[in-house]
VOPAGU-2260 file (C-alpha; in pm, 1 decimal, decimal comma):
REM VOPAGU-2260
SITE   aa  ch    i         X         Y         Z
SITE  MET   A    0       0,0       0,0       0,0
SITE  PRO   A    1     121,8     353,8     -70,0
SITE  GLU   A    2     231,6     565,9     221,5
SITE  PRO   A    3     -45,7     798,2     348,7
SITE  ARG   A    4     -18,1    1163,9     258,5
SITE  ILE   A    5      26,4    1350,5     587,3
SITE  LEU   A    6     -11,4    1719,8     662,6
SITE  VAL   A    7     129,4    1847,1     994,7
SITE  THR   A    8     -32,4    2173,8    1103,8
SITE  LEU   A    9     114,0    2428,4    1346,3
SITE  CYS   A   10    -111,6    2709,0    1468,4
SITE  THR   A   11     110,7    2998,9    1571,9
SITE  TYR   A   12     100,1    3329,8    1752,1
SITE  ASN   A   13     435,2    3469,7    1867,6
SITE  GLU   A   14     626,6    3144,2    1823,1
SITE  ARG   A   15     920,0    3269,4    1612,5
SITE  ASP   A   16    1200,6    3098,1    1802,0
SITE  ASN   A   17    1011,4    2771,6    1841,0
SITE  VAL   A   18     894,9    2745,6    1478,6
SITE  ARG   A   19    1242,8    2807,5    1342,1
SITE  GLN   A   20    1363,4    2490,6    1519,9
SITE  LEU   A   21    1046,4    2280,0    1517,0
SITE  VAL   A   22     968,1    2270,7    1145,7
SITE  PRO   A   23    1305,8    2120,1    1043,0
SITE  GLU   A   24    1272,3    1866,1    1325,5
SITE  ILE   A   25     929,0    1757,6    1201,2
SITE  ARG   A   26    1064,9    1724,0     849,2
SITE  ARG   A   27    1354,7    1511,9     979,0
SITE  ILE   A   28    1130,3    1274,1    1174,4
SITE  LEU   A   29     848,8    1255,2     916,4
SITE  PRO   A   30    1034,5    1320,5     590,5
SITE  GLY   A   31     735,8    1234,0     375,1
SITE  ALA   A   32     499,5    1477,5     547,5
SITE  ASP   A   33     414,8    1835,3     453,5
SITE  VAL   A   34     407,9    2108,6     718,2
SITE  LEU   A   35     156,0    2394,4     721,7
SITE  VAL   A   36     215,6    2693,6     951,5
SITE  ILE   A   37    -104,8    2888,1    1022,1
SITE  ASP   A   38      -0,8    3222,2    1166,5
SITE  ASP   A   39    -233,3    3484,5    1314,6
SITE  ASN   A   40     -26,1    3788,9    1213,6
SITE  SER   A   41     220,8    3740,8    1500,6
SITE  PRO   A   42     387,2    4071,4    1594,1
SITE  ASP   A   43     712,7    3889,3    1677,8
SITE  GLY   A   44     774,9    3793,4    1314,0
SITE  THR   A   45     663,7    3429,7    1321,6
SITE  GLY   A   46     503,8    3477,4     980,3
SITE  GLN   A   47     830,2    3595,3     828,0
SITE  VAL   A   48    1012,1    3293,4     972,6
SITE  ALA   A   49     743,4    3068,6     821,6
SITE  ASP   A   50     801,3    3229,6     481,5
SITE  GLU   A   51    1176,0    3169,7     512,9
SITE  LEU   A   52    1111,3    2803,1     589,3
SITE  THR   A   53     870,8    2781,3     297,0
SITE  ALA   A   54    1130,6    2926,8      60,4
SITE  ALA   A   55    1386,8    2670,8     175,5
SITE  ASP   A   56    1164,8    2358,2     160,8
SITE  THR   A   57     889,4    2279,5     -88,2
SITE  HIS   A   58     721,4    2057,5     173,1
SITE  VAL   A   59     653,7    2359,8     397,8
SITE  ARG   A   60     368,8    2606,4     341,1
SITE  ALA   A   61     222,5    2896,4     536,8
SITE  ILE   A   62    -117,3    3058,5     580,6
SITE  HIS   A   63    -114,3    3418,4     701,3
SITE  ARG   A   64    -435,4    3528,2     872,9
SITE  ALA   A   65    -531,0    3890,4     931,4
SITE  GLY   A   66    -520,5    3878,6    1310,9
SITE  LYS   A   67    -553,5    3670,3    1623,9
SITE  GLU   A   68    -871,9    3475,2    1550,5
SITE  GLY   A   69    -834,5    3187,8    1794,4
SITE  LEU   A   70    -680,8    2842,5    1812,1
SITE  GLY   A   71    -999,5    2667,2    1705,0
SITE  THR   A   72   -1047,6    2864,4    1385,1
SITE  ALA   A   73    -678,2    2823,8    1301,5
SITE  THR   A   74    -703,3    2446,5    1344,3
SITE  LEU   A   75   -1012,1    2441,6    1122,4
SITE  ALA   A   76    -817,7    2631,4     856,6
SITE  GLY   A   77    -567,3    2346,2     862,9
SITE  PHE   A   78    -846,5    2088,6     837,6
SITE  ARG   A   79    -997,7    2266,0     539,4
SITE  ASP   A   80    -658,8    2276,8     369,4
SITE  ALA   A   81    -608,7    1904,5     428,5
SITE  ILE   A   82    -952,4    1826,1     281,2
SITE  ALA   A   83    -903,5    2055,9     -19,3
SITE  ASN   A   84    -561,2    1907,7     -95,9
SITE  LYS   A   85    -674,5    1547,2     -47,8
SITE  TYR   A   86    -438,9    1444,4     230,5
SITE  ASP   A   87    -505,9    1114,3     406,1
SITE  PHE   A   88    -412,9    1231,6     757,6
SITE  VAL   A   89    -381,4    1572,6     920,9
SITE  LEU   A   90    -173,1    1587,6    1236,6
SITE  ASN   A   91    -194,9    1889,9    1463,2
SITE  MET   A   92      57,4    1971,3    1736,0
SITE  ASP   A   93     154,2    2269,8    1948,5
SITE  ALA   A   94     423,9    2491,6    1802,4
SITE  ASP   A   95     615,8    2548,7    2127,3
SITE  PHE   A   96     795,9    2211,6    2172,8
SITE  SER   A   97     560,1    2109,9    2453,3
SITE  HIS   A   98     466,2    1834,9    2207,7
SITE  ASP   A   99     792,9    1655,8    2145,2
SITE  PRO   A  100     827,1    1562,1    1776,3
SITE  GLN   A  101     986,5    1230,2    1877,4
SITE  TYR   A  102     631,6    1100,7    1933,4
SITE  LEU   A  103     517,4    1174,9    1577,7
SITE  PRO   A  104     570,9     820,8    1443,3
SITE  ALA   A  105     379,3     667,9    1734,8
SITE  VAL   A  106      86,7     907,7    1691,5
SITE  VAL   A  107      74,0     828,8    1318,7
SITE  GLU   A  108      97,6     454,8    1388,6
SITE  GLY   A  109    -217,8     484,9    1599,3
SITE  MET   A  110    -409,2     553,3    1278,2
SITE  SER   A  111    -370,8     184,6    1188,4
SITE  ARG   A  112    -652,1     114,8    1435,9
SITE  ALA   A  113    -837,4     446,4    1461,8
SITE  ASP   A  114    -969,6     754,6    1284,5
SITE  VAL   A  115    -833,8     989,7    1552,1
SITE  SER   A  116    -501,8     909,9    1721,1
SITE  ILE   A  117    -434,0    1113,2    2036,0
SITE  GLY   A  118     -94,9    1178,6    2189,9
SITE  SER   A  119    -216,3    1131,8    2545,4
SITE  ARG   A  120     -80,1    1255,6    2876,9
SITE  TYR   A  121    -331,5    1049,1    3073,2
SITE  VAL   A  122    -272,1     689,9    2966,7
SITE  PRO   A  123      -1,5     463,4    3114,9
SITE  GLY   A  124     337,9     588,8    3004,7
SITE  GLY   A  125     216,5     944,0    2953,1
SITE  GLY   A  126     279,4    1240,5    3177,9
SITE  ILE   A  127     341,0    1612,4    3226,1
SITE  GLU   A  128     656,4    1797,7    3323,9
SITE  GLY   A  129     679,9    2156,7    3441,9
SITE  TRP   A  130     326,7    2223,8    3567,9
SITE  GLY   A  131     215,6    2348,3    3907,0
SITE  PRO   A  132     -83,3    2213,9    4103,5
SITE  LEU   A  133    -332,2    2462,5    3953,0
SITE  ARG   A  134    -256,1    2362,9    3593,1
SITE  HIS   A  135    -286,8    1994,7    3683,9
SITE  PHE   A  136    -619,9    2058,4    3858,3
SITE  MET   A  137    -758,9    2260,5    3565,0
SITE  SER   A  138    -655,4    1999,4    3308,7
SITE  ARG   A  139    -779,3    1698,2    3502,9
SITE  GLY   A  140   -1103,2    1875,5    3579,9
SITE  ILE   A  141   -1188,8    1974,7    3225,4
SITE  ASN   A  142   -1106,6    1627,1    3094,9
SITE  TRP   A  143   -1340,7    1468,9    3351,2
SITE  TYR   A  144   -1606,6    1729,2    3268,1
SITE  ALA   A  145   -1583,2    1658,6    2893,9
SITE  ARG   A  146   -1610,5    1283,1    2945,9
SITE  LEU   A  147   -1913,5    1329,3    3169,2
SITE  LEU   A  148   -2106,3    1579,3    2955,9
SITE  LEU   A  149   -2004,9    1480,1    2602,7
SITE  GLY   A  150   -1989,2    1104,0    2643,0
SITE  LEU   A  151   -1622,8    1081,6    2546,2
SITE  SER   A  152   -1432,0     768,7    2643,2
SITE  THR   A  153   -1084,3     908,0    2572,1
SITE  ARG   A  154    -866,6    1013,1    2865,1
SITE  ASP   A  155    -695,7    1318,3    2713,5
SITE  ASN   A  156    -961,8    1539,5    2557,6
SITE  SER   A  157    -792,6    1877,0    2600,0
SITE  GLY   A  158    -454,1    1812,5    2439,7
SITE  ALA   A  159    -385,5    1913,7    2080,4
SITE  TYR   A  160    -132,1    1646,1    1978,1
SITE  ARG   A  161    -357,6    1448,6    1744,2
SITE  CYS   A  162    -379,8    1286,4    1403,6
SITE  TYR   A  163    -713,5    1279,3    1220,4
SITE  ARG   A  164    -837,2    1080,8     921,7
SITE  VAL   A  165    -922,9    1348,4     667,1
SITE  SER   A  166   -1210,0    1153,5     510,0
SITE  LYS   A  167   -1387,8    1153,7     849,3
SITE  LEU   A  168   -1324,5    1524,7     906,1
SITE  ALA   A  169   -1490,9    1590,1     570,3
SITE  GLN   A  170   -1815,2    1452,0     716,5
SITE  ILE   A  171   -1827,1    1723,1     986,1
SITE  ASP   A  172   -2008,8    2051,7     931,5
SITE  PHE   A  173   -1740,5    2293,1    1051,1
SITE  ASP   A  174   -1989,9    2581,0    1040,8
SITE  ARG   A  175   -2155,9    2428,9    1348,4
SITE  VAL   A  176   -1838,3    2439,2    1558,0
SITE  ARG   A  177   -1889,6    2679,3    1848,6
SITE  ALA   A  178   -1544,2    2702,4    2004,6
SITE  GLN   A  179   -1282,5    2944,3    1875,6
SITE  GLY   A  180   -1028,9    2895,2    2155,9
SITE  TYR   A  181    -907,5    2604,3    2365,5
SITE  ALA   A  182   -1251,6    2443,7    2404,3
SITE  PHE   A  183   -1213,0    2345,6    2040,5
SITE  GLN   A  184   -1013,7    2038,3    2147,1
SITE  GLU   A  185   -1306,0    1884,5    2335,7
SITE  GLU   A  186   -1564,9    1996,1    2082,5
SITE  ILE   A  187   -1391,3    1847,8    1779,6
SITE  LEU   A  188   -1358,6    1510,8    1955,6
SITE  TYR   A  189   -1731,6    1521,8    2027,3
SITE  ARG   A  190   -1809,1    1601,6    1664,5
SITE  CYS   A  191   -1572,1    1327,8    1549,5
SITE  ARG   A  192   -1759,1    1088,9    1775,4
SITE  LEU   A  193   -2088,4    1188,2    1613,7
SITE  VAL   A  194   -1961,3    1087,7    1268,0
SITE  GLY   A  195   -1852,2     748,1    1397,8
SITE  CYS   A  196   -1479,2     797,4    1449,2
SITE  ARG   A  197   -1273,9     534,3    1629,1
SITE  PHE   A  198   -1023,2     667,6    1881,6
SITE  ALA   A  199    -680,5     553,7    1998,6
SITE  GLU   A  200    -443,8     703,0    2256,2
SITE  THR   A  201     -67,6     667,5    2264,0
SITE  PRO   A  202     138,9     794,0    2557,4
SITE  ILE   A  203     336,5    1117,5    2537,6
SITE  VAL   A  204     515,7    1326,2    2797,7
SITE  PHE   A  205     408,3    1690,6    2776,8
SITE  ARG   A  206     683,2    1937,3    2866,4
SITE  GLU   A  207     635,2    2308,5    2932,2
SITE  ARG   A  208     720,5    2530,9    2635,9
SITE  ARG   A  209    1082,3    2617,3    2549,8
SITE  TYR   A  210    1029,9    2985,3    2464,2
SITE  GLY   A  211     756,6    3239,5    2537,8
SITE  ALA   A  212     465,2    3232,0    2779,2
SITE  SER   A  213     164,2    3001,9    2796,6
SITE  LYS   A  214    -157,7    3144,3    2650,7
SITE  ILE   A  215    -390,0    2937,8    2871,8
SITE  ASN   A  216    -560,9    3123,6    3157,6
SITE  LEU   A  217    -861,0    3097,8    3387,4
SITE  ARG   A  218   -1082,0    3291,2    3146,3
SITE  GLU   A  219   -1012,3    3041,1    2867,0
SITE  SER   A  220   -1093,5    2757,2    3105,8
SITE  ALA   A  221   -1423,2    2918,5    3205,4
SITE  VAL   A  222   -1520,2    2966,1    2840,0
SITE  ALA   A  223   -1436,1    2601,1    2772,5
SITE  LEU   A  224   -1660,8    2483,7    3057,2
SITE  TRP   A  225   -1949,3    2692,8    2922,5
SITE  ILE   A  226   -1910,1    2569,5    2563,6
SITE  ILE   A  227   -1892,7    2205,4    2673,8
SITE  PHE   A  228   -2209,6    2257,0    2876,6
SITE  ARG   A  229   -2384,6    2412,7    2575,1
SITE  LEU   A  230   -2277,0    2121,0    2356,9
SITE  SER   A  231   -2416,8    1875,8    2610,1
SITE  LEU   A  232   -2759,8    2034,7    2562,2
SITE  GLU   A  233   -2750,3    1928,4    2196,3
SITE  LYS   A  234   -2705,3    1561,4    2284,2
SITE  PRO   A  235   -3077,3    1463,6    2299,8
SITE  ARG   A  236   -3111,9    1575,7    1937,8
SITE  SER   A  237   -2779,7    1472,3    1786,9
SITE  ASP   A  238   -2597,3    1220,5    2002,1
SITE  SER   A  239   -2638,4     908,6    1787,7
SITE  PRO   A  240   -2299,4     833,7    1631,1
SITE  ARG   A  241   -2312,2     754,4    1258,7
SITE  GLU   A  242   -2156,9     433,1    1133,3
């Protein structure tokens, strides 16, 4: 069988130093994959770095958006690109080295038994380095909340290190997606579940970013809780997964 066509997407805002190192590392570990940088007009020059990488490697492309429109909409832009360009898999990861590229082959291998393969912090062998008690509490809490309200069986519903089968994403109506920020991670798993996706989790160790500051805060967490609650109200009408 031919090798699957893979698109790796990086959603960026002020990630210049990370992107400059991460893109070549992805290309080294997954030499057959293409990389798409989706930049929200970063004032630190991330977009210019992406253009330099694009000029140096035909397997690297960039999308420049007008402003900071949110992680969810940036990820959807990557999904739409993968569908339009007929990739088999689209793999999204954080652009700050918190998602170690060494796990890329294992996440892709998970697609042999699933439609969504999750690099998971919360299965045996997975873990987190560099967090304080509050971050652990927030993450554990929102993952429990998403499982309870959205009927998800996966352990890590808030992480972004994931590979998706593009043909299944094409069955989702992206215009119905509510979340623009970090709640997107839980919502897209729920919508994948509704179109009959199979899920697999492979362990990763999440490490705090190399450069820059985290963009997650209590406000984002509160918005995520509200969006997940709103989605749970749709379940009586739309919670029968399609085969």
